[in-house]
Structures are given as C-alpha cells and as structure tokens.
C-alpha angles and dihedrals in degrees: 000000000000131000090263093054140282121337119225130209119226086251096053114124092199095079094051120093112236112234114209114198113214128201117237116253091227136006143169115248120206129219095271091057093048089051092049097035093118092052097047126096105247088218092064090058131072120266092247121038124214124189130195123234085236089067088055090053091051092047091048090056090050101082089050092051097072140055094204108106097207093047091049089053089051092050093047090050091052092051091050093049091049090049091050094046107040136048099209125231105247129243095243139149093288092055092048093054090046088050091066092053091047090049095048091048092053093048088046088055090057096253130131111254100184117093090024097088097128094052093044091048091051088050090047090053089054091048093049092048092043091235133139113252116234116202142156088215108056091167087069087068102037114142095032099093093111092059103037147003115256114201117198116218123190121209113226114254094214 
C-alpha cells in the first residue's frame, strides 16, 4: 500500500469489473432451436420462449421431407409437441413490413436474400415483436445485427 492508496499487481482481480450475463426475459426461438430443444441448456435460452408461425410451417413440412419411416415419426412427434407447447406469433402486417427491412439489410450486407424466405420471415417476426432471435445456426441470420440481436445457442453433444 502506498500513501495514495492500495497498489495492485497486474494479476489482481480486484481491479477488474465483474460482468454478469443476464438471460433475456423473452426471446424468439427459430426452427433449429425447436428441433434441438431437448439438447440445449435451458440457461442459454430466454426465460419465456416465443415461436413464429413460420417455424410451425417448417416443422409441418418436415415429416414429408423424408422417406425414413422412423425419422418421419420423430418429426411428426416434434411437430405435435411444438403445437401443444407454443402459441405461435402470427405472420401479420407488422411482420410483413419488417420483412422488407430484413430483406434490404441482407442485400446491403452482400448476401443473397432470394431462397431464404423462411429464415428472413423468422427474423422479421423477431424484429416486429422486438425480441432477440435464438438460433443454433447464426450464419442463417448474418448481416442482420443492425436490426436484431441474434443469440447463438449450442446443443450439447452429450
């Protein structure tokens, strides 16, 4: 200690600010999160989960996109569980208006927007609802950071 106060070594933890990460109260989870929901750490997700009607559309198509009977049954079960668990946020006028902004942002970032309608509509739903977007595939939403917060979630590999 000196006359002007305590001296700190470069290794002292007392001089560092402590960062406390807080979970969002509410967030929109995309289709990838719904699919991997049972493999995700609940602490990495918002306290309240919202789902877009677009995610339900993707999940509804899932059973028809495979010829594997067991996989079709798994996908159908996942769809039914999602339908029983969530009331989806609708694709309404607010989402339609936000879609234009999302589309323009993706194009301005130098990315191809065509053929990505589902991802962009999910992002537009998050923008319209003013919610962070949780995804296992953040690259699907690259270039949108000025419009919404994209939170990357990782399924556990255990």
